PDBQT receptor file of N, H, CA, C and O in Angstrom, charges set to zero:
ATOM      1  N   MET A   1      99.040 100.306 109.765  1.00  0.00    +0.000 N 
ATOM      2  CA  MET A   1      98.952 100.718 111.152  1.00  0.00    +0.000 C 
ATOM      3  C   MET A   1     100.246 101.440 111.543  1.00  0.00    +0.000 C 
ATOM      4  O   MET A   1     101.294 101.250 110.925  1.00  0.00    +0.000 OA
ATOM      5  N   SER A   2     100.147 102.244 112.549  1.00  0.00    +0.000 N 
ATOM      6  H   SER A   2      99.296 102.398 113.051  1.00  0.00    +0.000 HD
ATOM      7  CA  SER A   2     101.316 102.949 113.054  1.00  0.00    +0.000 C 
ATOM      8  C   SER A   2     101.178 103.159 114.557  1.00  0.00    +0.000 C 
ATOM      9  O   SER A   2     100.101 103.020 115.136  1.00  0.00    +0.000 OA
ATOM     10  N   ARG A   3     102.298 103.494 115.159  1.00  0.00    +0.000 N 
ATOM     11  H   ARG A   3     103.174 103.607 114.689  1.00  0.00    +0.000 HD
ATOM     12  CA  ARG A   3     102.308 103.782 116.588  1.00  0.00    +0.000 C 
ATOM     13  C   ARG A   3     102.777 105.225 116.781  1.00  0.00    +0.000 C 
ATOM     14  O   ARG A   3     103.456 105.786 115.921  1.00  0.00    +0.000 OA
ATOM     15  N   ILE A   4     102.414 105.806 117.894  1.00  0.00    +0.000 N 
ATOM     16  H   ILE A   4     101.862 105.350 118.593  1.00  0.00    +0.000 HD
ATOM     17  CA  ILE A   4     102.822 107.166 118.219  1.00  0.00    +0.000 C 
ATOM     18  C   ILE A   4     104.004 107.094 119.182  1.00  0.00    +0.000 C 
ATOM     19  O   ILE A   4     103.899 106.489 120.249  1.00  0.00    +0.000 OA
ATOM     20  N   GLU A   5     105.127 107.707 118.810  1.00  0.00    +0.000 N 
ATOM     21  H   GLU A   5     105.212 108.198 117.943  1.00  0.00    +0.000 HD
ATOM     22  CA  GLU A   5     106.284 107.795 119.695  1.00  0.00    +0.000 C 
ATOM     23  C   GLU A   5     106.595 109.260 119.915  1.00  0.00    +0.000 C 
ATOM     24  O   GLU A   5     106.257 110.109 119.090  1.00  0.00    +0.000 OA
ATOM     25  N   SER A   6     107.232 109.547 121.018  1.00  0.00    +0.000 N 
ATOM     26  H   SER A   6     107.506 108.857 121.688  1.00  0.00    +0.000 HD
ATOM     27  CA  SER A   6     107.558 110.941 121.311  1.00  0.00    +0.000 C 
ATOM     28  C   SER A   6     109.020 111.072 121.713  1.00  0.00    +0.000 C 
ATOM     29  O   SER A   6     109.623 110.148 122.258  1.00  0.00    +0.000 OA
ATOM     30  N   ASP A   7     109.568 112.242 121.428  1.00  0.00    +0.000 N 
ATOM     31  H   ASP A   7     109.077 112.992 120.985  1.00  0.00    +0.000 HD
ATOM     32  CA  ASP A   7     110.900 112.609 121.861  1.00  0.00    +0.000 C 
ATOM     33  C   ASP A   7     110.862 114.074 122.270  1.00  0.00    +0.000 C 
ATOM     34  O   ASP A   7     109.778 114.628 122.456  1.00  0.00    +0.000 OA
ATOM     35  N   PHE A   8     112.008 114.708 122.414  1.00  0.00    +0.000 N 
ATOM     36  H   PHE A   8     112.888 114.258 122.263  1.00  0.00    +0.000 HD
ATOM     37  CA  PHE A   8     112.023 116.087 122.897  1.00  0.00    +0.000 C 
ATOM     38  C   PHE A   8     111.437 117.077 121.892  1.00  0.00    +0.000 C 
ATOM     39  O   PHE A   8     111.155 118.218 122.257  1.00  0.00    +0.000 OA
ATOM     40  N   LEU A   9     111.247 116.671 120.641  1.00  0.00    +0.000 N 
ATOM     41  H   LEU A   9     111.476 115.744 120.345  1.00  0.00    +0.000 HD
ATOM     42  CA  LEU A   9     110.648 117.541 119.632  1.00  0.00    +0.000 C 
ATOM     43  C   LEU A   9     109.143 117.353 119.507  1.00  0.00    +0.000 C 
ATOM     44  O   LEU A   9     108.476 118.120 118.813  1.00  0.00    +0.000 OA
ATOM     45  N   GLY A  10     108.612 116.351 120.166  1.00  0.00    +0.000 N 
ATOM     46  H   GLY A  10     109.154 115.728 120.729  1.00  0.00    +0.000 HD
ATOM     47  CA  GLY A  10     107.174 116.121 120.119  1.00  0.00    +0.000 C 
ATOM     48  C   GLY A  10     106.833 114.703 119.709  1.00  0.00    +0.000 C 
ATOM     49  O   GLY A  10     107.667 113.801 119.792  1.00  0.00    +0.000 OA
ATOM     50  N   GLU A  11     105.602 114.516 119.267  1.00  0.00    +0.000 N 
ATOM     51  H   GLU A  11     104.925 115.249 119.200  1.00  0.00    +0.000 HD
ATOM     52  CA  GLU A  11     105.117 113.190 118.885  1.00  0.00    +0.000 C 
ATOM     53  C   GLU A  11     105.177 113.021 117.375  1.00  0.00    +0.000 C 
ATOM     54  O   GLU A  11     105.113 113.983 116.610  1.00  0.00    +0.000 OA
ATOM     55  N   ARG A  12     105.304 111.746 116.974  1.00  0.00    +0.000 N 
ATOM     56  H   ARG A  12     105.356 110.964 117.596  1.00  0.00    +0.000 HD
ATOM     57  CA  ARG A  12     105.370 111.424 115.548  1.00  0.00    +0.000 C 
ATOM     58  C   ARG A  12     104.871 110.007 115.347  1.00  0.00    +0.000 C 
ATOM     59  O   ARG A  12     105.078 109.144 116.201  1.00  0.00    +0.000 OA
ATOM     60  N   GLU A  13     104.215 109.762 114.222  1.00  0.00    +0.000 N 
ATOM     61  H   GLU A  13     104.047 110.463 113.529  1.00  0.00    +0.000 HD
ATOM     62  CA  GLU A  13     103.767 108.409 113.889  1.00  0.00    +0.000 C 
ATOM     63  C   GLU A  13     104.920 107.629 113.271  1.00  0.00    +0.000 C 
ATOM     64  O   GLU A  13     105.633 108.130 112.402  1.00  0.00    +0.000 OA
ATOM     65  N   VAL A  14     105.089 106.394 113.737  1.00  0.00    +0.000 N 
ATOM     66  H   VAL A  14     104.509 105.987 114.443  1.00  0.00    +0.000 HD
ATOM     67  CA  VAL A  14     106.100 105.484 113.215  1.00  0.00    +0.000 C 
ATOM     68  C   VAL A  14     105.368 104.232 112.758  1.00  0.00    +0.000 C 
ATOM     69  O   VAL A  14     104.560 103.692 113.514  1.00  0.00    +0.000 OA
ATOM     70  N   PRO A  15     105.628 103.751 111.537  1.00  0.00    +0.000 N 
ATOM     71  CA  PRO A  15     104.950 102.542 111.074  1.00  0.00    +0.000 C 
ATOM     72  C   PRO A  15     105.208 101.355 112.006  1.00  0.00    +0.000 C 
ATOM     73  O   PRO A  15     106.314 101.198 112.523  1.00  0.00    +0.000 OA
ATOM     74  N   ASP A  16     104.191 100.527 112.216  1.00  0.00    +0.000 N 
ATOM     75  H   ASP A  16     103.293 100.655 111.796  1.00  0.00    +0.000 HD
ATOM     76  CA  ASP A  16     104.306  99.384 113.128  1.00  0.00    +0.000 C 
ATOM     77  C   ASP A  16     105.341  98.365 112.682  1.00  0.00    +0.000 C 
ATOM     78  O   ASP A  16     105.926  97.677 113.519  1.00  0.00    +0.000 OA
ATOM     79  N   ASP A  17     105.580  98.256 111.383  1.00  0.00    +0.000 N 
ATOM     80  H   ASP A  17     105.106  98.816 110.703  1.00  0.00    +0.000 HD
ATOM     81  CA  ASP A  17     106.505  97.240 110.891  1.00  0.00    +0.000 C 
ATOM     82  C   ASP A  17     107.966  97.685 110.957  1.00  0.00    +0.000 C 
ATOM     83  O   ASP A  17     108.842  96.946 110.508  1.00  0.00    +0.000 OA
ATOM     84  N   CYS A  18     108.252  98.855 111.495  1.00  0.00    +0.000 N 
ATOM     85  H   CYS A  18     107.540  99.455 111.860  1.00  0.00    +0.000 HD
ATOM     86  CA  CYS A  18     109.619  99.365 111.600  1.00  0.00    +0.000 C 
ATOM     87  C   CYS A  18     110.199  99.047 112.966  1.00  0.00    +0.000 C 
ATOM     88  O   CYS A  18     109.525  99.173 113.989  1.00  0.00    +0.000 OA
ATOM     89  N   TYR A  19     111.460  98.631 112.970  1.00  0.00    +0.000 N 
ATOM     90  H   TYR A  19     112.008  98.528 112.139  1.00  0.00    +0.000 HD
ATOM     91  CA  TYR A  19     112.143  98.338 114.223  1.00  0.00    +0.000 C 
ATOM     92  C   TYR A  19     112.784  99.580 114.828  1.00  0.00    +0.000 C 
ATOM     93  O   TYR A  19     113.232  99.548 115.974  1.00  0.00    +0.000 OA
ATOM     94  N   TYR A  20     112.831 100.663 114.078  1.00  0.00    +0.000 N 
ATOM     95  H   TYR A  20     112.467 100.689 113.147  1.00  0.00    +0.000 HD
ATOM     96  CA  TYR A  20     113.429 101.892 114.583  1.00  0.00    +0.000 C 
ATOM     97  C   TYR A  20     112.381 102.784 115.215  1.00  0.00    +0.000 C 
ATOM     98  O   TYR A  20     111.181 102.521 115.131  1.00  0.00    +0.000 OA
ATOM     99  N   GLY A  21     112.858 103.848 115.852  1.00  0.00    +0.000 N 
ATOM    100  H   GLY A  21     113.833 104.062 115.920  1.00  0.00    +0.000 HD
ATOM    101  CA  GLY A  21     111.952 104.747 116.555  1.00  0.00    +0.000 C 
ATOM    102  C   GLY A  21     111.894 106.126 115.938  1.00  0.00    +0.000 C 
ATOM    103  O   GLY A  21     112.334 106.344 114.809  1.00  0.00    +0.000 OA
ATOM    104  N   VAL A  22     111.348 107.046 116.697  1.00  0.00    +0.000 N 
ATOM    105  H   VAL A  22     110.991 106.869 117.614  1.00  0.00    +0.000 HD
ATOM    106  CA  VAL A  22     111.069 108.387 116.201  1.00  0.00    +0.000 C 
ATOM    107  C   VAL A  22     112.358 109.158 115.892  1.00  0.00    +0.000 C 
ATOM    108  O   VAL A  22     112.379 109.937 114.940  1.00  0.00    +0.000 OA
ATOM    109  N   GLN A  23     113.418 108.968 116.656  1.00  0.00    +0.000 N 
ATOM    110  H   GLN A  23     113.401 108.335 117.430  1.00  0.00    +0.000 HD
ATOM    111  CA  GLN A  23     114.647 109.713 116.394  1.00  0.00    +0.000 C 
ATOM    112  C   GLN A  23     115.295 109.272 115.088  1.00  0.00    +0.000 C 
ATOM    113  O   GLN A  23     115.839 110.104 114.361  1.00  0.00    +0.000 OA
ATOM    114  N   THR A  24     115.248 107.991 114.779  1.00  0.00    +0.000 N 
ATOM    115  H   THR A  24     114.806 107.315 115.369  1.00  0.00    +0.000 HD
ATOM    116  CA  THR A  24     115.762 107.515 113.502  1.00  0.00    +0.000 C 
ATOM    117  C   THR A  24     114.935 108.063 112.356  1.00  0.00    +0.000 C 
ATOM    118  O   THR A  24     115.483 108.448 111.322  1.00  0.00    +0.000 OA
ATOM    119  N   LEU A  25     113.637 108.102 112.524  1.00  0.00    +0.000 N 
ATOM    120  H   LEU A  25     113.192 107.789 113.364  1.00  0.00    +0.000 HD
ATOM    121  CA  LEU A  25     112.749 108.644 111.500  1.00  0.00    +0.000 C 
ATOM    122  C   LEU A  25     113.044 110.120 111.244  1.00  0.00    +0.000 C 
ATOM    123  O   LEU A  25     113.060 110.556 110.093  1.00  0.00    +0.000 OA
ATOM    124  N   ARG A  26     113.277 110.887 112.302  1.00  0.00    +0.000 N 
ATOM    125  H   ARG A  26     113.264 110.532 113.236  1.00  0.00    +0.000 HD
ATOM    126  CA  ARG A  26     113.615 112.304 112.135  1.00  0.00    +0.000 C 
ATOM    127  C   ARG A  26     114.966 112.468 111.443  1.00  0.00    +0.000 C 
ATOM    128  O   ARG A  26     115.118 113.339 110.587  1.00  0.00    +0.000 OA
ATOM    129  N   GLY A  27     115.932 111.653 111.800  1.00  0.00    +0.000 N 
ATOM    130  H   GLY A  27     115.808 110.945 112.496  1.00  0.00    +0.000 HD
ATOM    131  CA  GLY A  27     117.236 111.714 111.151  1.00  0.00    +0.000 C 
ATOM    132  C   GLY A  27     117.149 111.385 109.672  1.00  0.00    +0.000 C 
ATOM    133  O   GLY A  27     117.807 112.021 108.848  1.00  0.00    +0.000 OA
ATOM    134  N   GLU A  28     116.347 110.403 109.341  1.00  0.00    +0.000 N 
ATOM    135  H   GLU A  28     115.813 109.886 110.010  1.00  0.00    +0.000 HD
ATOM    136  CA  GLU A  28     116.149 110.028 107.941  1.00  0.00    +0.000 C 
ATOM    137  C   GLU A  28     115.523 111.177 107.151  1.00  0.00    +0.000 C 
ATOM    138  O   GLU A  28     115.869 111.395 105.990  1.00  0.00    +0.000 OA
ATOM    139  N   ASP A  29     114.616 111.899 107.770  1.00  0.00    +0.000 N 
ATOM    140  H   ASP A  29     114.335 111.722 108.713  1.00  0.00    +0.000 HD
ATOM    141  CA  ASP A  29     113.964 113.034 107.112  1.00  0.00    +0.000 C 
ATOM    142  C   ASP A  29     114.895 114.230 106.955  1.00  0.00    +0.000 C 
ATOM    143  O   ASP A  29     114.819 114.946 105.957  1.00  0.00    +0.000 OA
ATOM    144  N   ASN A  30     115.771 114.455 107.931  1.00  0.00    +0.000 N 
ATOM    145  H   ASN A  30     115.833 113.873 108.742  1.00  0.00    +0.000 HD
ATOM    146  CA  ASN A  30     116.560 115.683 107.968  1.00  0.00    +0.000 C 
ATOM    147  C   ASN A  30     117.948 115.586 107.351  1.00  0.00    +0.000 C 
ATOM    148  O   ASN A  30     118.534 116.616 107.020  1.00  0.00    +0.000 OA
ATOM    149  N   PHE A  31     118.490 114.393 107.187  1.00  0.00    +0.000 N 
ATOM    150  H   PHE A  31     118.013 113.556 107.456  1.00  0.00    +0.000 HD
ATOM    151  CA  PHE A  31     119.860 114.253 106.717  1.00  0.00    +0.000 C 
ATOM    152  C   PHE A  31     119.922 113.370 105.476  1.00  0.00    +0.000 C 
ATOM    153  O   PHE A  31     120.176 112.169 105.566  1.00  0.00    +0.000 OA
ATOM    154  N   HIS A  32     119.689 113.976 104.330  1.00  0.00    +0.000 N 
ATOM    155  H   HIS A  32     119.482 114.952 104.257  1.00  0.00    +0.000 HD
ATOM    156  CA  HIS A  32     119.781 113.256 103.054  1.00  0.00    +0.000 C 
ATOM    157  C   HIS A  32     121.214 113.352 102.542  1.00  0.00    +0.000 C 
ATOM    158  O   HIS A  32     121.526 114.179 101.685  1.00  0.00    +0.000 OA
ATOM    159  N   ILE A  33     122.074 112.502 103.076  1.00  0.00    +0.000 N 
ATOM    160  H   ILE A  33     121.821 111.831 103.772  1.00  0.00    +0.000 HD
ATOM    161  CA  ILE A  33     123.485 112.535 102.718  1.00  0.00    +0.000 C 
ATOM    162  C   ILE A  33     123.726 111.752 101.432  1.00  0.00    +0.000 C 
ATOM    163  O   ILE A  33     124.557 112.148 100.615  1.00  0.00    +0.000 OA
ATOM    164  N   THR A  34     123.026 110.672 101.247  1.00  0.00    +0.000 N 
ATOM    165  H   THR A  34     122.350 110.350 101.910  1.00  0.00    +0.000 HD
ATOM    166  CA  THR A  34     123.206 109.829 100.075  1.00  0.00    +0.000 C 
ATOM    167  C   THR A  34     121.846 109.364  99.578  1.00  0.00    +0.000 C 
ATOM    168  O   THR A  34     120.868 109.358 100.326  1.00  0.00    +0.000 OA
ATOM    169  N   GLU A  35     121.795 108.983  98.334  1.00  0.00    +0.000 N 
ATOM    170  H   GLU A  35     122.590 108.988  97.727  1.00  0.00    +0.000 HD
ATOM    171  CA  GLU A  35     120.547 108.478  97.758  1.00  0.00    +0.000 C 
ATOM    172  C   GLU A  35     120.383 106.979  97.989  1.00  0.00    +0.000 C 
ATOM    173  O   GLU A  35     119.333 106.415  97.680  1.00  0.00    +0.000 OA
ATOM    174  N   MET A  36     121.425 106.323  98.537  1.00  0.00    +0.000 N 
ATOM    175  H   MET A  36     122.278 106.780  98.788  1.00  0.00    +0.000 HD
ATOM    176  CA  MET A  36     121.375 104.884  98.749  1.00  0.00    +0.000 C 
ATOM    177  C   MET A  36     120.653 104.572 100.062  1.00  0.00    +0.000 C 
ATOM    178  O   MET A  36     121.074 105.049 101.116  1.00  0.00    +0.000 OA
ATOM    179  N   PRO A  37     119.585 103.789 100.022  1.00  0.00    +0.000 N 
ATOM    180  CA  PRO A  37     118.900 103.435 101.267  1.00  0.00    +0.000 C 
ATOM    181  C   PRO A  37     119.725 102.437 102.083  1.00  0.00    +0.000 C 
ATOM    182  O   PRO A  37     120.534 101.690 101.532  1.00  0.00    +0.000 OA
ATOM    183  N   MET A  38     119.514 102.431 103.385  1.00  0.00    +0.000 N 
ATOM    184  H   MET A  38     118.857 103.037 103.834  1.00  0.00    +0.000 HD
ATOM    185  CA  MET A  38     120.261 101.522 104.257  1.00  0.00    +0.000 C 
ATOM    186  C   MET A  38     119.957 100.064 103.951  1.00  0.00    +0.000 C 
ATOM    187  O   MET A  38     120.757  99.188 104.277  1.00  0.00    +0.000 OA
ATOM    188  N   SER A  39     118.815  99.790 103.332  1.00  0.00    +0.000 N 
ATOM    189  H   SER A  39     118.165 100.502 103.067  1.00  0.00    +0.000 HD
ATOM    190  CA  SER A  39     118.469  98.405 103.007  1.00  0.00    +0.000 C 
ATOM    191  C   SER A  39     119.434  97.804 101.987  1.00  0.00    +0.000 C 
ATOM    192  O   SER A  39     119.488  96.583 101.841  1.00  0.00    +0.000 OA
ATOM    193  N   GLN A  40     120.192  98.634 101.283  1.00  0.00    +0.000 N 
ATOM    194  H   GLN A  40     120.148  99.626 101.402  1.00  0.00    +0.000 HD
ATOM    195  CA  GLN A  40     121.178  98.128 100.331  1.00  0.00    +0.000 C 
ATOM    196  C   GLN A  40     122.497  97.765 101.003  1.00  0.00    +0.000 C 
ATOM    197  O   GLN A  40     123.404  97.253 100.347  1.00  0.00    +0.000 OA
ATOM    198  N   GLU A  41     122.612  98.020 102.286  1.00  0.00    +0.000 N 
ATOM    199  H   GLU A  41     121.875  98.436 102.820  1.00  0.00    +0.000 HD
ATOM    200  CA  GLU A  41     123.829  97.720 103.042  1.00  0.00    +0.000 C 
ATOM    201  C   GLU A  41     123.507  96.812 104.227  1.00  0.00    +0.000 C 
ATOM    202  O   GLU A  41     123.595  97.252 105.373  1.00  0.00    +0.000 OA
ATOM    203  N   PRO A  42     123.135  95.550 103.976  1.00  0.00    +0.000 N 
ATOM    204  CA  PRO A  42     122.726  94.673 105.082  1.00  0.00    +0.000 C 
ATOM    205  C   PRO A  42     123.847  94.401 106.086  1.00  0.00    +0.000 C 
ATOM    206  O   PRO A  42     123.571  94.220 107.272  1.00  0.00    +0.000 OA
ATOM    207  N   PHE A  43     125.104  94.367 105.637  1.00  0.00    +0.000 N 
ATOM    208  H   PHE A  43     125.328  94.514 104.674  1.00  0.00    +0.000 HD
ATOM    209  CA  PHE A  43     126.198  94.104 106.571  1.00  0.00    +0.000 C 
ATOM    210  C   PHE A  43     126.391  95.268 107.535  1.00  0.00    +0.000 C 
ATOM    211  O   PHE A  43     126.752  95.055 108.693  1.00  0.00    +0.000 OA
ATOM    212  N   PHE A  44     126.155  96.493 107.076  1.00  0.00    +0.000 N 
ATOM    213  H   PHE A  44     125.861  96.666 106.136  1.00  0.00    +0.000 HD
ATOM    214  CA  PHE A  44     126.232  97.649 107.966  1.00  0.00    +0.000 C 
ATOM    215  C   PHE A  44     125.156  97.558 109.038  1.00  0.00    +0.000 C 
ATOM    216  O   PHE A  44     125.417  97.837 110.209  1.00  0.00    +0.000 OA
ATOM    217  N   ILE A  45     123.964  97.173 108.650  1.00  0.00    +0.000 N 
ATOM    218  H   ILE A  45     123.752  96.946 107.699  1.00  0.00    +0.000 HD
ATOM    219  CA  ILE A  45     122.856  97.065 109.604  1.00  0.00    +0.000 C 
ATOM    220  C   ILE A  45     123.161  95.999 110.651  1.00  0.00    +0.000 C 
ATOM    221  O   ILE A  45     122.900  96.199 111.838  1.00  0.00    +0.000 OA
ATOM    222  N   ILE A  46     123.709  94.871 110.218  1.00  0.00    +0.000 N 
ATOM    223  H   ILE A  46     123.921  94.708 109.254  1.00  0.00    +0.000 HD
ATOM    224  CA  ILE A  46     124.074  93.797 111.149  1.00  0.00    +0.000 C 
ATOM    225  C   ILE A  46     125.175  94.270 112.099  1.00  0.00    +0.000 C 
ATOM    226  O   ILE A  46     125.096  94.036 113.305  1.00  0.00    +0.000 OA
ATOM    227  N   ALA A  47     126.203  94.936 111.560  1.00  0.00    +0.000 N 
ATOM    228  H   ALA A  47     126.267  95.126 110.580  1.00  0.00    +0.000 HD
ATOM    229  CA  ALA A  47     127.295  95.435 112.394  1.00  0.00    +0.000 C 
ATOM    230  C   ALA A  47     126.792  96.468 113.393  1.00  0.00    +0.000 C 
ATOM    231  O   ALA A  47     127.217  96.481 114.548  1.00  0.00    +0.000 OA
ATOM    232  N   PHE A  48     125.894  97.325 112.951  1.00  0.00    +0.000 N 
ATOM    233  H   PHE A  48     125.549  97.315 112.013  1.00  0.00    +0.000 HD
ATOM    234  CA  PHE A  48     125.330  98.333 113.846  1.00  0.00    +0.000 C 
ATOM    235  C   PHE A  48     124.553  97.659 114.976  1.00  0.00    +0.000 C 
ATOM    236  O   PHE A  48     124.572  98.133 116.112  1.00  0.00    +0.000 OA
ATOM    237  N   GLY A  49     123.880  96.571 114.671  1.00  0.00    +0.000 N 
ATOM    238  H   GLY A  49     123.865  96.186 113.748  1.00  0.00    +0.000 HD
ATOM    239  CA  GLY A  49     123.172  95.808 115.703  1.00  0.00    +0.000 C 
ATOM    240  C   GLY A  49     124.127  95.240 116.741  1.00  0.00    +0.000 C 
ATOM    241  O   GLY A  49     123.823  95.243 117.934  1.00  0.00    +0.000 OA
ATOM    242  N   TYR A  50     125.291  94.748 116.289  1.00  0.00    +0.000 N 
ATOM    243  H   TYR A  50     125.538  94.746 115.319  1.00  0.00    +0.000 HD
ATOM    244  CA  TYR A  50     126.290  94.240 117.231  1.00  0.00    +0.000 C 
ATOM    245  C   TYR A  50     126.809  95.347 118.147  1.00  0.00    +0.000 C 
ATOM    246  O   TYR A  50     127.018  95.127 119.340  1.00  0.00    +0.000 OA
ATOM    247  N   VAL A  51     127.014  96.534 117.585  1.00  0.00    +0.000 N 
ATOM    248  H   VAL A  51     126.844  96.713 116.616  1.00  0.00    +0.000 HD
ATOM    249  CA  VAL A  51     127.483  97.663 118.391  1.00  0.00    +0.000 C 
ATOM    250  C   VAL A  51     126.438  98.035 119.439  1.00  0.00    +0.000 C 
ATOM    251  O   VAL A  51     126.774  98.281 120.598  1.00  0.00    +0.000 OA
ATOM    252  N   LYS A  52     125.181  98.074 119.033  1.00  0.00    +0.000 N 
ATOM    253  H   LYS A  52     124.909  97.875 118.092  1.00  0.00    +0.000 HD
ATOM    254  CA  LYS A  52     124.111  98.412 119.974  1.00  0.00    +0.000 C 
ATOM    255  C   LYS A  52     123.997  97.347 121.072  1.00  0.00    +0.000 C 
ATOM    256  O   LYS A  52     123.767  97.677 122.235  1.00  0.00    +0.000 OA
ATOM    257  N   LYS A  53     124.158  96.079 120.705  1.00  0.00    +0.000 N 
ATOM    258  H   LYS A  53     124.345  95.810 119.760  1.00  0.00    +0.000 HD
ATOM    259  CA  LYS A  53     124.091  95.006 121.693  1.00  0.00    +0.000 C 
ATOM    260  C   LYS A  53     125.244  95.118 122.689  1.00  0.00    +0.000 C 
ATOM    261  O   LYS A  53     125.047  94.965 123.895  1.00  0.00    +0.000 OA
ATOM    262  N   ALA A  54     126.448  95.386 122.178  1.00  0.00    +0.000 N 
ATOM    263  H   ALA A  54     126.607  95.511 121.198  1.00  0.00    +0.000 HD
ATOM    264  CA  ALA A  54     127.604  95.527 123.065  1.00  0.00    +0.000 C 
ATOM    265  C   ALA A  54     127.424  96.697 124.020  1.00  0.00    +0.000 C 
ATOM    266  O   ALA A  54     127.782  96.603 125.194  1.00  0.00    +0.000 OA
ATOM    267  N   ALA A  55     126.871  97.795 123.525  1.00  0.00    +0.000 N 
ATOM    268  H   ALA A  55     126.580  97.871 122.572  1.00  0.00    +0.000 HD
ATOM    269  CA  ALA A  55     126.636  98.955 124.389  1.00  0.00    +0.000 C 
ATOM    270  C   ALA A  55     125.595  98.636 125.458  1.00  0.00    +0.000 C 
ATOM    271  O   ALA A  55     125.713  99.087 126.597  1.00  0.00    +0.000 OA
ATOM    272  N   ALA A  56     124.589  97.867 125.096  1.00  0.00    +0.000 N 
ATOM    273  H   ALA A  56     124.493  97.501 124.171  1.00  0.00    +0.000 HD
ATOM    274  CA  ALA A  56     123.550  97.512 126.062  1.00  0.00    +0.000 C 
ATOM    275  C   ALA A  56     124.088  96.564 127.135  1.00  0.00    +0.000 C 
ATOM    276  O   ALA A  56     123.642  96.600 128.282  1.00  0.00    +0.000 OA
ATOM    277  N   MET A  57     125.040  95.723 126.759  1.00  0.00    +0.000 N 
ATOM    278  H   MET A  57     125.402  95.694 125.828  1.00  0.00    +0.000 HD
ATOM    279  CA  MET A  57     125.596  94.768 127.710  1.00  0.00    +0.000 C 
ATOM    280  C   MET A  57     126.668  95.392 128.607  1.00  0.00    +0.000 C 
ATOM    281  O   MET A  57     127.004  94.836 129.653  1.00  0.00    +0.000 OA
ATOM    282  N   ALA A  58     127.199  96.534 128.203  1.00  0.00    +0.000 N 
ATOM    283  H   ALA A  58     126.926  96.985 127.354  1.00  0.00    +0.000 HD
ATOM    284  CA  ALA A  58     128.297  97.177 128.965  1.00  0.00    +0.000 C 
ATOM    285  C   ALA A  58     127.801  97.801 130.249  1.00  0.00    +0.000 C 
ATOM    286  O   ALA A  58     128.588  98.377 131.000  1.00  0.00    +0.000 OA
TER     287      ALA A  58
C-alpha cells in the first residue's frame, strides 16, 4: 500500500510503511552522494530525530 503526498513539484506515492515524506523521497532519488543507505547509520537517524524534536519544541 502507499499514500499520495504532494509538494511544490506535484504529487508522488510514498510507501505506507515509511516515516518520511515526499521531499525525502525526492532527495533520495536526486542526490546519490554515497552508496551506503541510511539504515546502516542508526545513530545518525536517532541524532537527526533529536534535532527535529528540538526544532519542533523551539
